[in-house]
C-alpha positions in Angstrom: -0.1 0.0 0.1 1.1 3.3 -1.0 1.8 6.1 1.2 -1.0 8.8 1.7 -1.1 11.9 -0.4 -0.2 15.2 1.2 -2.6 17.8 0.5 -1.8 21.7 1.2 -5.1 22.9 1.8 -7.1 25.8 3.3 -11.0 26.0 3.2 -11.4 28.0 0.1 -13.3 27.2 -3.0 -10.1 26.2 -5.0 -9.3 24.0 -1.9 -12.9 22.5 -1.7 -12.8 21.4 -5.4 -9.8 19.2 -4.7 -10.9 17.6 -1.6 -14.0 16.9 -3.0 -12.4 14.7 -5.5 -10.4 13.1 -2.9 -13.6 12.2 -0.9 -15.7 11.0 -4.1 -13.0 8.3 -5.0 -11.8 7.5 -1.4 -8.2 8.3 -1.7 -6.0 8.4 1.3 -4.6 11.8 2.2 -3.3 14.0 4.8 -4.4 17.4 5.0 -1.6 20.1 5.9 -3.4 23.3 6.6 -1.9 26.2 4.7 -3.3 29.4 6.8 -3.6 31.8 4.1 -4.5 34.7 6.7 -1.2 34.0 8.5 0.9 34.2 5.3 1.6 30.3 5.4 1.6 30.4 1.7 4.6 32.4 1.5 6.9 30.0 3.6 10.0 28.7 1.5 9.2 25.4 2.0 5.7 25.7 0.7 7.3 27.7 -2.2 9.2 25.0 -3.0 6.6 22.7 -4.6 3.7 25.9 -5.0 6.0 28.5 -6.8 3.0 31.1 -7.3 2.3 31.2 -3.3 -1.2 29.9 -3.5 -2.8 26.7 -2.2 -3.9 23.8 -2.9 -1.0 21.8 -3.7 -0.9 18.3 -3.9 2.4 15.8 -3.4 1.6 12.0 -4.5 4.3 9.7 -3.4 3.2 7.4 -5.8 3.6 9.4 -9.0 4.4 8.4 -12.6 6.8 5.4 -12.8 6.4 5.1 -9.1 8.3 8.5 -8.2 6.8 11.2 -5.9 5.3 14.0 -7.8 3.9 17.5 -6.8 1.0 19.3 -8.6 0.0 23.0 -8.0 -2.9 24.5 -9.4 -6.4 23.2 -8.5 -7.4 22.5 -12.1 -4.2 20.9 -12.9 -4.5 19.0 -9.6 -7.9 17.9 -10.5 -6.8 16.9 -14.0 -4.0 14.8 -12.7 -6.1 13.0 -10.2 -8.6 12.3 -12.9 -6.0 10.9 -15.2 -4.6 9.0 -12.2 -7.6 7.4 -11.1 -9.7 7.1 -14.5 -12.5 8.6 -12.2 -14.8 11.9 -13.2 -12.3 12.5 -16.0 -13.2 10.8 -19.2 -10.6 8.9 -21.5 -12.4 9.6 -24.8 -10.8 12.7 -26.3 -14.2 14.1 -27.5 -15.9 14.0 -24.1 -12.3 15.0 -22.1 -12.3 18.3 -24.4 -15.7 19.0 -23.3 -14.8 18.5 -19.5 -11.8 20.7 -19.9 -13.7 23.7 -21.8 -15.8 24.3 -18.9 -12.8 23.6 -16.3 -11.1 26.3 -18.0 -14.3 28.3 -17.9 -14.4 28.1 -14.5 -10.7 28.5 -13.7 -10.6 31.7 -16.3 -14.0 33.2 -15.7 -15.9 32.1 -12.5 -13.0 31.9 -10.1 -11.2 35.2 -10.9 -14.6 37.2 -11.5 -16.6 35.8 -8.5 -13.4 36.3 -6.5 -13.1 39.9 -7.5 -16.7 40.7 -6.9 -16.2 39.0 -3.3 -13.4 41.2 -2.3 -14.7 44.6 -3.5 -17.9 43.8 -1.4 -16.6 42.4 1.6 -13.0 43.3 2.0 -12.1 46.6 0.0 -11.1 49.2 2.4 -13.9 51.6 0.7 -16.4 50.8 -1.6 -15.7 51.3 -5.2 -19.2 51.5 -7.2 -17.6 50.9 -10.5 -15.6 47.6 -9.3 -18.5 46.3 -7.8 -20.9 46.9 -10.7 -18.3 45.6 -13.1 -18.0 42.3 -11.3 -21.5 42.0 -10.3 -22.7 42.2 -13.8 -20.2 39.5 -14.7 -21.1 37.5 -12.4 -24.6 37.7 -13.5 -23.6 36.9 -16.8 -21.4 34.0 -15.8 -24.5 32.7 -14.1 -26.6 33.0 -16.7 -24.1 31.0 -18.9 -24.3 28.2 -16.3 -28.2 28.2 -15.8 -28.6 27.8 -19.6 -26.0 25.0 -19.7 -27.9 23.1 -16.9 -31.2 23.4 -18.6 -30.0 21.3 -21.2 -27.8 19.0 -19.2 -27.8 17.3 -15.9 -24.4 18.1 -15.5 -22.0 20.6 -16.6 -20.5 18.3 -19.3 -22.4 15.3 -19.6 -21.7 13.0 -16.6 -20.6 14.3 -13.4 -17.1 15.3 -13.4 -14.2 17.5 -12.5 -15.6 20.3 -14.1 -18.8 20.3 -11.8 -16.6 20.0 -8.8 -14.6 22.9 -9.8 -17.8 25.0 -10.4 -19.7 23.8 -7.4 -17.0 24.9 -5.2 -17.4 28.5 -6.3 -21.1 28.8 -6.8 -21.9 26.9 -3.2 -22.2 30.3 -1.6 -23.9 31.9 -4.6 -25.9 34.3 -2.2 -22.7 36.0 -1.3 -22.4 37.1 -4.9 -25.5 38.7 -4.8 -27.2 36.1 -7.1 -30.9 35.3 -6.7 -31.7 31.7 -7.2 -35.1 32.8 -8.7 -33.4 34.4 -11.6 -31.5 31.2 -12.4 -33.6 28.2 -11.3 -32.0 25.3 -13.2 -28.4 26.3 -11.7 -30.4 26.8 -8.2 -32.2 23.4 -8.4 -28.8 21.6 -9.0 -26.9 23.4 -6.3 -28.9 21.5 -3.5 -27.3 18.2 -5.2 -23.9 20.0 -5.3 -24.3 21.2 -1.5 -25.1 17.4 -0.4 -21.9 16.4 -2.4 -20.1 18.9 -0.4 -20.6 17.8 3.0 -18.0 15.7 3.0 -15.3 18.2 2.7 -12.9 18.4 5.5 -12.7 21.5 7.4 -10.4 22.7 10.0 
């Protein structure tokens, strides 16, 4: 039996998406908390395998060829785990491309835009109406894209996949983004399922 994976984690949307996968497949892993409020992400030992000073990061002692591998960036971690386990990441190229499209949609759009909205709404030292309006409009546009997609599909890219995990982790608290569930009924209905699946996420 191989040693457990080492997950470097803090309970944020990007951290949750990785624990969702690990819990879904039942992989053995240890949680190493990276307290981003205390600046743990800037410690030299962490930067050795996460050079962008962001969590999550994963170290798999049983990587390719049986040698350890470290992976940073949450989307890359999901893709790695999907390839390693053969779960939630299809091997068929056409199906995998569809999953990748929506995973990149989350990584390049949902995460950055909702993160900025959350920052300017809750943490900025002064309210900047232009910034809040800009990111709120983009949040509504993105939720509209998601809602339309879910009006045609039970899950975002066919079967339940790493794309769903990535998107669910960011949209779980949609009320914090000033999003009304009534405006996006297809998303809001499925969110109940996602929240149930999220219950196994490890918190400190």
